[in-house]
TORVEX-334805 format. One line per 8 residues: number of its first residue (from 1); their letters; for each residue y, z, x of C-alpha. Coordinates in nm, 2 decimals. Layout:
residues N
NUM> a> Y/Z/X | ...
This chain:
residues 236
1> maraknts> -0.02/-0.01/0.02 | 0.25/0.12/0.26 | 0.20/-0.24/0.40 | 0.20/-0.43/0.13 | 0.54/-0.24/0.07 | 0.64/-0.32/0.44 | 0.55/-0.67/0.37 | 0.74/-0.70/0.07
9> raearrrt> 1.06/-0.60/0.25 | 1.03/-0.80/0.53 | 1.05/-1.04/0.31 | 1.32/-0.95/0.08 | 1.56/-0.88/0.47 | 1.45/-1.30/0.49 | 1.55/-1.43/0.21 | 1.85/-1.21/0.22
17> keltraem> 1.92/-1.35/0.59 | 1.82/-1.71/0.45 | 2.10/-1.64/0.14 | 2.41/-1.51/0.38 | 2.34/-1.84/0.59 | 2.31/-2.09/0.29 | 2.64/-1.90/0.14 | 2.81/-1.96/0.49
25> adqqadda> 2.71/-2.26/0.54 | 2.87/-2.36/0.16 | 3.14/-2.19/0.25 | 3.22/-2.40/0.56 | 3.13/-2.69/0.35 | 3.40/-2.52/0.07 | 3.65/-2.51/0.34 | 3.63/-2.91/0.45
33> ddtdseag> 3.66/-3.04/0.11 | 3.93/-2.80/-0.01 | 4.11/-2.93/0.30 | 3.98/-3.26/0.18 | 4.12/-3.26/-0.17 | 4.43/-3.14/-0.10 | 4.50/-3.43/0.10 | 4.35/-3.63/-0.14
41> etvatvkp> 4.57/-3.46/-0.41 | 4.86/-3.51/-0.19 | 4.76/-3.88/-0.17 | 4.69/-3.92/-0.51 | 5.05/-3.79/-0.63 | 5.25/-4.02/-0.40 | 5.25/-4.31/-0.58 | 5.39/-4.65/-0.46
49> phksmftm> 5.82/-4.66/-0.51 | 5.83/-4.92/-0.80 | 6.07/-5.20/-0.71 | 6.25/-5.36/-1.01 | 6.21/-5.74/-1.05 | 6.65/-5.77/-1.07 | 6.77/-5.43/-0.80 | 7.10/-5.56/-0.67
57> pdirsdlr> 7.03/-5.68/-0.31 | 7.23/-5.50/-0.03 | 7.36/-5.82/0.13 | 7.58/-5.62/0.41 | 7.25/-5.46/0.53 | 7.03/-5.78/0.48 | 7.28/-5.96/0.71 | 7.24/-5.74/0.96
65> gmpvmfrt> 6.90/-5.71/1.01 | 6.86/-6.12/1.01 | 6.89/-6.17/1.39 | 6.62/-5.90/1.41 | 6.36/-6.03/1.20 | 6.44/-6.39/1.29 | 6.32/-6.25/1.71 | 6.08/-6.02/1.60
73> rrllwvpf> 5.88/-6.25/1.37 | 5.86/-6.60/1.47 | 5.62/-6.71/1.25 | 5.96/-6.72/1.02 | 6.11/-7.05/1.23 | 5.79/-7.24/1.10 | 5.95/-7.35/0.76 | 6.30/-7.40/0.96
81> imvavgfv> 6.10/-7.68/1.17 | 5.91/-7.88/0.84 | 6.26/-7.92/0.70 | 6.35/-8.04/1.08 | 6.04/-8.24/1.07 | 6.11/-8.40/0.76 | 6.44/-8.53/0.84 | 6.30/-8.70/1.15
89> lelagpvl> 6.02/-8.84/0.93 | 6.29/-8.92/0.70 | 6.54/-9.10/0.97 | 6.20/-9.31/1.15 | 6.03/-9.39/0.86 | 6.18/-9.76/0.83 | 6.01/-9.85/1.20 | 5.63/-9.66/1.11
97> stdlqnyv> 5.37/-9.87/0.98 | 5.32/-9.87/0.57 | 5.01/-9.66/0.58 | 5.21/-9.36/0.75 | 5.49/-9.48/0.51 | 5.28/-9.31/0.28 | 5.23/-8.99/0.44 | 5.55/-8.97/0.53
105> ilyieyff> 5.69/-9.01/0.15 | 5.40/-8.75/0.05 | 5.57/-8.47/0.29 | 5.90/-8.53/0.21 | 5.83/-8.49/-0.15 | 5.68/-8.14/-0.06 | 5.84/-7.99/0.19 | 6.18/-8.21/0.24
113> lpqalfty> 6.36/-8.31/-0.07 | 6.59/-8.09/-0.23 | 6.38/-7.98/-0.50 | 6.09/-7.94/-0.28 | 6.00/-7.54/-0.34 | 5.72/-7.53/-0.12 | 5.90/-7.46/0.22 | 6.17/-7.21/0.04
121> figgflat> 5.86/-7.01/-0.10 | 5.69/-7.06/0.23 | 6.01/-6.92/0.38 | 6.07/-6.59/0.13 | 5.71/-6.49/0.16 | 5.73/-6.50/0.54 | 6.01/-6.29/0.55 | 6.00/-5.95/0.58
129> rssylvgf> 6.30/-5.83/0.40 | 6.62/-6.05/0.27 | 6.38/-6.30/0.17 | 6.72/-6.45/-0.06 | 6.89/-6.52/0.29 | 6.55/-6.71/0.41 | 6.58/-6.90/0.09 | 6.98/-6.98/0.12
137> llglmtgv> 6.93/-7.08/0.48 | 6.63/-7.34/0.39 | 6.82/-7.45/0.11 | 7.18/-7.51/0.38 | 6.97/-7.65/0.63 | 6.77/-7.90/0.34 | 7.11/-8.01/0.18 | 7.36/-8.03/0.50
145> lwvvlill> 7.01/-8.28/0.66 | 7.07/-8.49/0.32 | 7.41/-8.51/0.34 | 7.37/-8.65/0.66 | 7.10/-8.92/0.50 | 7.35/-9.02/0.21 | 7.67/-9.04/0.47 | 7.45/-9.23/0.71
153> naaglgld> 7.30/-9.45/0.37 | 7.61/-9.52/0.27 | 7.75/-9.65/0.64 | 7.49/-9.95/0.53 | 7.19/-9.80/0.77 | 6.97/-9.84/0.50 | 6.83/-9.53/0.51 | 6.64/-9.56/0.12
161> qagvvvsd> 6.31/-9.42/0.22 | 6.28/-9.15/0.03 | 6.55/-9.27/-0.23 | 6.84/-9.21/-0.09 | 7.04/-9.47/-0.25 | 7.35/-9.34/-0.38 | 7.69/-9.51/-0.51 | 7.95/-9.24/-0.49
169> aasasvfv> 7.83/-9.10/-0.15 | 8.09/-8.78/-0.22 | 7.94/-8.67/-0.57 | 7.57/-8.68/-0.42 | 7.63/-8.47/-0.10 | 7.81/-8.19/-0.33 | 7.51/-8.24/-0.60 | 7.23/-8.26/-0.31
177> lvesiflg> 7.42/-7.90/-0.13 | 7.42/-7.73/-0.47 | 7.11/-7.78/-0.55 | 6.94/-7.71/-0.26 | 7.10/-7.40/-0.16 | 7.05/-7.28/-0.54 | 6.74/-7.37/-0.59 | 6.61/-7.19/-0.23
185> tvagwfag> 6.82/-6.89/-0.25 | 6.59/-6.86/-0.60 | 6.25/-6.93/-0.48 | 6.32/-6.72/-0.21 | 6.41/-6.44/-0.35 | 6.12/-6.49/-0.59 | 5.87/-6.58/-0.30 | 5.99/-6.22/-0.18
193> wyrdflrg> 5.95/-6.05/-0.48 | 5.60/-6.21/-0.54 | 5.50/-6.04/-0.20 | 5.62/-5.72/-0.22 | 5.42/-5.73/-0.60 | 5.14/-5.86/-0.45 | 5.19/-5.52/-0.16 | 5.19/-5.30/-0.48
201> mqdrnkqr> 4.91/-5.42/-0.63 | 4.72/-5.36/-0.28 | 4.89/-5.01/-0.29 | 4.81/-4.94/-0.63 | 4.47/-5.00/-0.54 | 4.41/-4.78/-0.23 | 4.60/-4.49/-0.42 | 4.28/-4.53/-0.70
209> aaereaqa> 4.03/-4.51/-0.43 | 4.22/-4.20/-0.31 | 4.15/-4.06/-0.66 | 3.81/-4.14/-0.69 | 3.69/-3.99/-0.35 | 3.93/-3.67/-0.44 | 3.74/-3.58/-0.76 | 3.42/-3.68/-0.58
217> rikrrddr> 3.46/-3.44/-0.31 | 3.55/-3.13/-0.58 | 3.29/-3.24/-0.82 | 3.03/-3.17/-0.49 | 3.23/-2.86/-0.40 | 3.16/-2.75/-0.75 | 2.80/-2.81/-0.77 | 2.70/-2.62/-0.43
225> qearksak> 2.85/-2.35/-0.57 | 2.69/-2.36/-0.93 | 2.39/-2.38/-0.68 | 2.50/-2.11/-0.48 | 2.51/-1.90/-0.80 | 2.17/-2.00/-0.94 | 2.02/-1.91/-0.64 | 2.18/-1.55/-0.62
233> grvg> 2.04/-1.51/-0.96 | 1.69/-1.60/-0.82 | 1.70/-1.36/-0.54 | 1.83/-1.11/-0.76
């Protein structure tokens, strides 16, 4: 009988030690989960700022930041190079073969005409800020180059590759310049807004993932606490 009591006491002490170790391990896991949960809750409560579609820009600040953006983001020069290439192709169009002229006309229609929104949109999308100013500069550059083409055509050089045939060079020049600047500014602004919209969607998806992970950690912590209470009940 004494031996049975000693065995029972030893078994009870062993269970108590195991329970103590399990509680310490669970406590450490709970502390880690609490830390992660607090971090997750912090991430979940910090929502990305909502950017209104019609927020008035800070023109002075945007103008000051333009030189830095052009120096640090070399890719932003690509749409300006595309406009310059269109101008060169327009000048060289009459001396090119018929097959090449077909491709030249397509390029001019998509990337060099004042109504060609692709170039403005590319510039606005690549800009890290001041997308409307990038679109404005692209529209101004396009308009000025088309004014040059119109004046050359008015001088009798016959540059009618893309329909540069006008009866009133002055009115045509003003119209082309105003049209290209207006479309460039609007298209560049819309491209910047659309870029920010896509980034906002990515931020919201990350936030939802962080919230789901925080909820999963809380559930795991609660499950461990419930299992620990059940274990205590069985030992008791």
